[in-house]
C-alpha positions as CSV (number, residue, x, y, z in Angstrom):
1,M,-144.0,3.7,-24.6
2,E,-147.0,3.6,-26.8
3,L,-146.6,4.0,-30.5
4,R,-149.1,6.0,-32.6
5,P,-151.6,3.6,-34.3
6,A,-150.3,4.2,-37.9
7,L,-146.7,3.5,-36.8
8,Q,-147.7,0.4,-35.0
9,D,-149.5,-0.8,-38.1
10,K,-146.4,-0.1,-40.4
11,I,-144.1,-1.9,-38.0
12,R,-146.4,-4.9,-37.8
13,R,-146.7,-5.2,-41.5
14,L,-143.0,-4.9,-42.0
15,L,-142.3,-7.5,-39.5
16,Q,-144.8,-9.8,-41.1
17,K,-143.0,-9.3,-44.5
18,G,-139.8,-10.5,-42.9
19,V,-138.1,-7.0,-42.4
20,S,-135.5,-7.3,-39.4
21,L,-136.2,-4.6,-36.8
22,P,-133.9,-5.5,-33.8
23,N,-135.6,-2.8,-31.6
24,P,-138.8,-1.7,-33.4
25,L,-139.8,0.7,-30.6
26,T,-136.8,3.0,-31.5
27,V,-137.8,3.2,-35.2
28,D,-139.9,6.0,-36.6
29,I,-141.7,5.6,-40.0
30,G,-143.7,8.5,-41.5
31,D,-147.3,8.0,-42.0
32,E,-146.7,8.8,-45.8
33,V,-144.4,5.8,-46.2
34,D,-145.8,3.1,-48.3
35,V,-144.6,-0.2,-46.7
36,E,-145.3,-1.9,-50.1
37,R,-142.1,-0.1,-51.3
38,I,-140.0,-1.8,-48.7
39,S,-138.9,-5.2,-49.5
40,G,-139.3,-8.1,-46.9
41,D,-136.3,-10.0,-48.3
42,G,-133.2,-9.5,-46.1
43,V,-133.9,-5.9,-45.1
44,T,-132.6,-4.8,-41.8
45,I,-133.6,-1.5,-40.2
46,H,-131.3,-1.0,-37.1
47,P,-132.4,0.8,-33.9
48,G,-132.7,4.6,-33.9
49,C,-133.6,5.0,-37.7
50,R,-136.2,7.2,-39.2
51,I,-137.8,6.5,-42.5
52,Y,-139.8,9.3,-44.2
53,G,-141.2,10.2,-47.6
54,A,-143.8,8.8,-49.9
55,K,-141.3,8.1,-52.6
56,T,-138.9,6.1,-50.3
57,V,-138.0,2.7,-51.7
58,I,-136.0,0.1,-49.8
59,S,-134.9,-3.0,-51.9
60,A,-134.0,-6.6,-50.9
61,G,-131.0,-6.9,-48.7
62,A,-130.6,-3.2,-47.8
63,Q,-128.9,-2.5,-44.4
64,I,-129.9,0.7,-42.7
65,G,-128.1,2.0,-39.6
66,R,-125.5,-0.6,-39.0
67,E,-123.0,2.0,-37.6
68,G,-125.4,4.6,-36.2
69,P,-128.8,6.1,-36.6
70,V,-130.0,6.9,-40.2
71,T,-132.7,9.3,-41.5
72,I,-133.9,8.7,-44.9
73,E,-136.2,11.1,-46.8
74,D,-137.5,10.2,-50.1
75,C,-134.6,8.0,-51.2
76,Q,-134.6,4.9,-53.4
77,L,-132.3,2.1,-52.3
78,G,-131.3,-0.7,-54.7
79,P,-130.5,-4.3,-53.6
80,R,-128.0,-4.7,-50.8
81,A,-127.4,-0.9,-50.5
82,Q,-125.9,0.0,-47.1
83,L,-126.5,3.3,-45.4
84,K,-124.5,2.8,-42.1
85,G,-125.2,6.2,-40.4
86,G,-126.2,9.7,-41.2
87,Y,-128.8,11.8,-43.2
88,F,-130.0,10.9,-46.7
89,S,-132.5,12.9,-48.7
90,K,-133.9,12.7,-52.3
91,S,-131.1,10.5,-53.6
92,V,-130.7,7.1,-55.2
93,F,-128.3,4.3,-54.0
94,L,-127.9,1.4,-56.4
95,Q,-126.9,-2.2,-55.8
96,Q,-124.3,-2.6,-53.1
97,S,-123.6,1.0,-52.7
98,N,-122.5,2.2,-49.3
99,L,-121.8,5.1,-47.0
100,G,-120.3,5.0,-43.6
101,L,-121.2,6.8,-40.3
102,G,-121.8,10.5,-40.3
103,A,-122.7,10.8,-44.0
104,Q,-124.9,13.6,-45.1
105,V,-126.3,13.1,-48.6
106,R,-128.6,15.7,-49.8
107,E,-130.7,16.0,-52.9
108,A,-130.1,14.7,-56.5
109,C,-127.2,12.4,-55.7
110,I,-126.9,8.9,-57.4
111,L,-124.5,6.3,-56.2
112,E,-124.3,3.6,-58.8
113,E,-123.2,0.0,-58.2
114,E,-120.6,-0.6,-55.5
115,A,-119.8,3.1,-55.2
116,G,-119.4,4.4,-51.7
117,G,-117.5,6.3,-49.0
118,A,-116.2,5.9,-45.5
119,H,-117.2,8.0,-42.6
120,C,-118.2,11.8,-42.6
121,V,-118.8,12.2,-46.4
122,G,-120.9,15.2,-47.5
123,L,-122.6,15.0,-51.0
124,K,-125.2,17.0,-52.9
125,Q,-125.9,17.0,-56.5
126,T,-123.1,14.2,-56.9
127,I,-123.1,11.3,-59.2
128,L,-120.7,8.5,-58.7
129,F,-120.3,5.8,-61.2
130,P,-119.7,2.0,-60.2
131,F,-116.9,1.3,-57.9
132,V,-116.0,5.0,-57.3
133,T,-114.7,5.2,-53.7
134,L,-114.5,8.2,-51.4
135,G,-112.3,8.2,-48.2
136,S,-113.3,9.9,-44.9
137,L,-114.0,13.6,-44.1
138,I,-114.7,14.5,-47.6
139,N,-117.1,17.3,-49.1
140,F,-117.7,16.3,-52.8
141,C,-120.8,18.2,-53.9
142,D,-121.7,19.2,-57.5
143,C,-119.5,16.5,-59.2
144,L,-119.8,13.6,-61.5
145,M,-117.1,11.0,-61.2
146,A,-116.3,8.0,-63.3
147,G,-113.4,5.6,-64.0
148,G,-112.3,2.2,-63.0
149,T,-113.2,-1.4,-63.9
150,S,-113.8,-3.2,-60.6
151,R,-113.7,-3.0,-56.8
152,K,-109.9,-3.6,-57.1
153,N,-109.4,-1.1,-59.8
154,H,-111.5,1.9,-59.0
155,S,-111.4,5.7,-59.0
156,E,-110.8,7.1,-55.6
157,V,-111.0,10.3,-53.7
158,G,-108.5,10.6,-50.8
159,S,-109.6,11.5,-47.2
160,S,-110.0,15.2,-46.3
161,Y,-110.7,16.2,-49.9
162,V,-112.9,19.3,-50.8
163,H,-114.6,20.2,-54.0
164,F,-114.8,23.9,-53.7
165,N,-118.2,24.7,-55.2
166,F,-119.1,28.2,-53.9
167,T,-117.3,31.4,-54.9
168,P,-117.0,34.7,-53.1
169,D,-119.7,36.0,-55.5
170,G,-122.1,33.4,-54.1
171,D,-121.9,31.6,-57.4
172,K,-122.3,27.8,-57.9
173,T,-121.8,27.3,-61.6
174,T,-119.1,25.0,-60.4
175,A,-120.0,21.4,-61.3
176,S,-116.9,19.3,-62.0
177,L,-116.6,16.4,-64.5
178,V,-114.2,13.8,-63.3
179,G,-114.1,11.5,-66.3
180,D,-117.0,11.6,-68.6
181,V,-120.2,9.6,-69.4
182,P,-119.5,8.2,-72.9
183,R,-116.4,6.3,-71.7
184,G,-117.2,6.0,-68.1
185,V,-120.4,4.0,-68.5
186,M,-118.5,1.3,-70.3
187,L,-116.5,0.4,-67.2
188,N,-113.3,0.0,-69.0
189,Q,-111.4,3.1,-68.3
190,P,-108.4,3.5,-66.0
191,P,-109.2,5.0,-62.7
192,I,-108.7,8.6,-61.5
193,F,-107.1,9.3,-58.2
194,L,-107.5,12.6,-56.3
195,G,-105.0,12.6,-53.5
196,G,-106.1,13.3,-49.9
197,Q,-105.8,16.5,-48.0
198,G,-106.5,18.4,-51.2
199,G,-109.3,19.8,-53.5
200,M,-110.3,21.2,-56.7
201,V,-112.0,24.5,-57.5
202,G,-115.0,23.8,-59.7
203,P,-115.8,23.8,-62.5
204,V,-112.9,21.6,-63.6
205,R,-112.7,18.7,-66.0
206,I,-110.3,15.8,-65.4
207,G,-109.4,13.0,-67.9
208,F,-109.3,9.3,-67.1
209,G,-106.1,7.7,-65.6
210,N,-104.9,10.9,-64.0
211,V,-103.4,11.0,-60.6
212,V,-103.6,14.3,-58.7
213,A,-101.0,14.6,-56.1
214,A,-102.1,14.8,-52.3
215,G,-102.1,18.1,-50.7
216,G,-102.7,20.5,-53.5
217,V,-105.7,22.4,-54.9
218,L,-106.5,21.8,-58.5
219,R,-107.7,25.0,-60.3
220,K,-107.3,24.0,-64.0
221,D,-108.7,21.5,-66.4
222,V,-106.6,18.4,-66.9
223,L,-108.0,17.0,-70.2
224,G,-105.1,14.8,-71.0
225,E,-105.0,11.1,-69.7
226,G,-102.6,9.1,-67.7
227,L,-100.9,12.1,-66.1
228,L,-99.4,12.8,-62.7
229,V,-100.7,16.2,-61.7
230,V,-99.1,18.4,-59.0
231,P,-101.2,21.4,-58.6
232,E,-99.5,24.8,-58.4
233,R,-99.4,26.4,-55.0
234,H,-100.6,30.0,-54.7
235,A,-97.8,32.6,-53.9
236,G,-98.6,35.0,-51.2
237,K,-100.6,38.0,-52.8
238,V,-102.8,40.8,-51.8
239,A,-104.8,42.5,-54.6
240,P,-108.0,44.3,-55.3
241,F,-111.1,42.1,-55.5
242,S,-113.6,43.0,-58.2
243,P,-117.0,41.3,-57.5
244,H,-118.8,39.7,-60.5
245,S,-115.9,40.3,-62.7
246,Y,-115.7,36.7,-63.9
247,P,-112.3,37.0,-65.8
248,R,-112.6,33.3,-67.0
249,L,-116.2,33.4,-67.9
250,S,-116.0,31.5,-71.1
251,R,-114.3,28.5,-69.5
252,I,-116.8,28.5,-66.7
253,V,-119.8,28.5,-69.1
254,R,-118.3,26.0,-71.5
255,N,-117.5,23.5,-68.7
256,N,-121.2,23.9,-67.4
257,F,-122.4,23.2,-71.0
258,V,-120.3,20.0,-71.1
259,Y,-121.5,19.0,-67.8
260,L,-125.2,19.4,-68.9
261,A,-124.5,17.5,-72.1
262,N,-123.1,14.6,-70.0
263,L,-126.1,14.6,-67.9
264,A,-128.2,14.3,-71.0
265,A,-126.2,11.4,-72.3
266,L,-126.5,9.6,-68.9
267,E,-130.3,10.1,-69.0
268,Q,-130.4,8.4,-72.4
269,W,-128.2,5.6,-71.2
270,Y,-130.6,5.0,-68.2
271,R,-133.6,5.0,-70.5
272,H,-132.2,2.8,-73.2
273,V,-129.7,0.6,-71.5
274,R,-130.3,0.4,-67.7
275,Q,-134.1,0.2,-67.7
276,P,-134.4,-3.5,-68.6
277,F,-132.0,-4.4,-65.7
278,F,-134.0,-2.5,-63.3
279,A,-137.1,-4.2,-64.5
280,G,-135.7,-7.5,-63.5
281,Q,-135.4,-6.4,-59.8
282,E,-138.0,-6.4,-57.2
283,L,-139.0,-2.7,-56.8
284,G,-136.6,-2.0,-59.7
285,S,-139.1,0.1,-61.7
286,L,-139.5,2.5,-58.7
287,V,-135.7,2.9,-58.3
288,F,-135.3,3.5,-62.1
289,Q,-137.9,6.3,-61.8
290,G,-136.1,7.7,-58.8
291,A,-132.8,7.8,-60.9
292,L,-134.5,9.6,-63.7
293,E,-136.0,12.1,-61.3
294,K,-132.5,12.7,-59.9
295,L,-131.0,13.4,-63.3
296,S,-133.9,15.9,-64.0
297,M,-133.1,17.6,-60.7
298,A,-129.4,17.7,-61.6
299,T,-130.2,19.3,-64.9
300,A,-132.5,21.8,-63.4
301,E,-129.9,22.8,-60.8
302,R,-127.2,23.5,-63.5
303,C,-129.6,25.6,-65.6
304,K,-130.6,27.5,-62.5
305,R,-127.0,28.2,-61.5
306,L,-126.2,29.4,-65.0
307,E,-129.2,31.7,-64.9
308,D,-128.1,33.1,-61.6
309,L,-124.6,33.7,-62.9
310,A,-126.0,35.5,-66.0
311,G,-128.0,37.8,-63.7
312,R,-124.9,38.7,-61.7
313,L,-122.9,39.9,-64.6
314,A,-122.3,43.6,-64.1
315,V,-123.6,45.8,-67.0
316,P,-121.0,48.4,-67.9
317,A,-122.0,52.0,-68.0
318,D,-120.9,52.1,-71.7
319,P,-122.4,48.9,-73.5
320,A,-119.7,49.3,-76.2
321,T,-117.0,48.4,-73.8
322,E,-118.8,45.0,-72.6
323,A,-116.6,41.9,-73.4
324,P,-118.0,39.7,-76.1
325,G,-120.6,37.1,-75.1
326,R,-121.6,38.6,-71.7
327,R,-124.8,40.3,-73.2
328,E,-125.6,37.0,-75.0
329,L,-125.3,34.9,-71.8
330,R,-127.6,37.3,-69.9
331,E,-130.1,37.1,-72.7
332,G,-129.7,33.5,-73.5
333,A,-129.3,31.8,-70.2
334,G,-133.1,31.7,-69.5
335,R,-133.6,29.6,-72.7
336,L,-131.3,26.7,-71.8
337,R,-134.1,24.5,-70.2
338,E,-136.1,24.9,-73.3
339,L,-133.2,23.9,-75.5
340,L,-132.4,20.9,-73.5
341,A,-136.0,19.7,-73.8
342,A,-136.0,20.1,-77.6
343,G,-135.0,16.5,-78.2
344,T,-131.4,16.8,-79.3
345,A,-130.3,14.1,-76.9
346,R,-133.1,11.7,-78.0
347,Q,-132.2,12.0,-81.6
348,A,-128.5,12.2,-81.7
349,G,-126.6,9.1,-82.7
350,E,-129.6,7.0,-83.5
351,R,-127.9,4.7,-85.8
352,E,-125.1,4.1,-83.3
353,R,-127.7,3.7,-80.5
354,D,-129.6,1.1,-82.3
355,R,-126.5,-0.9,-83.3
356,F,-125.2,-0.8,-79.7
357,L,-128.5,-1.8,-78.2
358,A,-128.7,-4.8,-80.7
359,G,-125.1,-5.8,-79.8
360,L,-126.0,-5.4,-76.1
361,Q,-129.0,-7.7,-76.3
362,S,-127.1,-10.3,-78.3
363,H,-124.3,-10.5,-75.8
364,R,-126.4,-10.4,-72.5
365,A,-126.2,-13.8,-70.9
366,K,-129.5,-15.0,-69.4
367,G,-129.8,-13.7,-65.9
368,A,-126.6,-11.6,-66.1
369,G,-126.7,-8.3,-64.2
370,Y,-125.9,-4.8,-65.4
371,L,-122.2,-4.8,-64.3
372,E,-121.4,-8.2,-65.7
373,T,-123.0,-7.5,-69.0
374,I,-121.3,-4.2,-69.6
375,Q,-118.0,-5.4,-68.5
376,H,-118.2,-8.4,-71.0
377,L,-119.3,-6.5,-74.1
378,P,-116.9,-6.8,-77.1
379,A,-114.9,-3.8,-78.2
380,D,-116.9,-3.1,-81.3
381,V,-120.2,-2.9,-79.3
382,V,-118.5,-0.7,-76.8
383,Q,-117.3,1.6,-79.6
384,D,-120.8,1.9,-81.0
385,G,-122.1,2.8,-77.5
386,T,-119.4,5.4,-76.9
387,R,-120.0,7.0,-80.4
388,W,-123.6,7.3,-79.6
389,L,-123.2,9.0,-76.4
390,D,-120.3,11.1,-77.8
391,Q,-122.8,12.4,-80.4
392,I,-125.3,13.3,-77.7
393,V,-122.6,15.2,-75.7
394,D,-121.3,17.1,-78.8
395,G,-124.8,17.8,-80.0
396,V,-126.1,19.2,-76.7
397,T,-122.9,21.2,-76.0
398,G,-123.1,22.7,-79.5
399,L,-126.8,23.5,-79.1
400,L,-126.2,25.3,-75.8
401,A,-123.1,27.1,-77.0
402,S,-125.0,28.5,-80.0
403,Q,-126.7,30.8,-77.5
404,V,-123.5,32.6,-76.7
405,P,-121.3,32.3,-79.9
406,A,-119.1,35.2,-79.1
407,L,-118.5,33.7,-75.5
408,D,-117.8,30.3,-76.9
409,A,-115.3,31.7,-79.4
410,A,-113.5,33.5,-76.6
411,R,-111.8,30.3,-75.0
412,D,-109.7,31.1,-71.9
């Protein structure tokens, strides 16, 4: 079989760089792929793999296709990431993250250090903090999950778990926050356990240290911490269905605002804290830019879904009978992106941010990586960092909620 000239050239250059291609005739590399964005240090691309996308980055030690063919499209892989089999698009995989055979990872996912899953995991618009582990046969789209301190003490999602992220109204304002950003990034919180053969109906929020029993479907927020949660089971019922009624609208919108605010805090964390660590890695600046892009995509997705929800709200024949806040949401949802770009996240908690960054710098050992550095920060520095990020979350949530004051006041 004769390869097209551009592919022949790319394979030749990769082999010259030191990339291991056990059977190069079975590998396809798109003409748009820049081989200078693929490290020659310990990278293995196994037979049957396809590498596409001008933005694709593959860092040192990455292993692609160990368990089965892999297709990559515009993904950024950090050092020693392992994509063992499946399809991966427009997502970021940081150092030593991994996914098993049959994975399908679509746009705007970030798997941070040593996060991963077993076989047949489906993700989209998902962010997993370091060490978070997913079992097998899982659909976990539209989630951010934190918690845990190490590979031996990590947040876990049991096998056959589903995050229900699509409603009968065709609505996806359903992003769930498992843990949070201000405490989760510090890598010092107790893990969260979601028992297998279960699920949760987004959007829900779950506190650190909680254990959700296997076999149930969680439909309510669990904001307390250190709790055993046994979800209620639905009794048999047949009742009229009213499309677009949204009886718990204020909770849905509030949880989406909190999720957006946590994304804003995470972006600031990447810009101020993570960037120097990326700079110390081969191709790290490209992986860093990829992560920022995914956070921007995640924010745009959540805003779009809120706009779609607002457009579905039924307008009553008599406006005087409309529940408080619904008209505000219809009129204000289109301004959310503008508000998020206004600079609240950049300006919030500046004093605590500067104090935290000074403490981070003074306690970073020479040559220490991200995980090691964060895990060894003293308590007072951690507190400054959490206060900084909390102020971002509170400030952005309040700013967004100001667009729908009547709805925000109607907590349910």
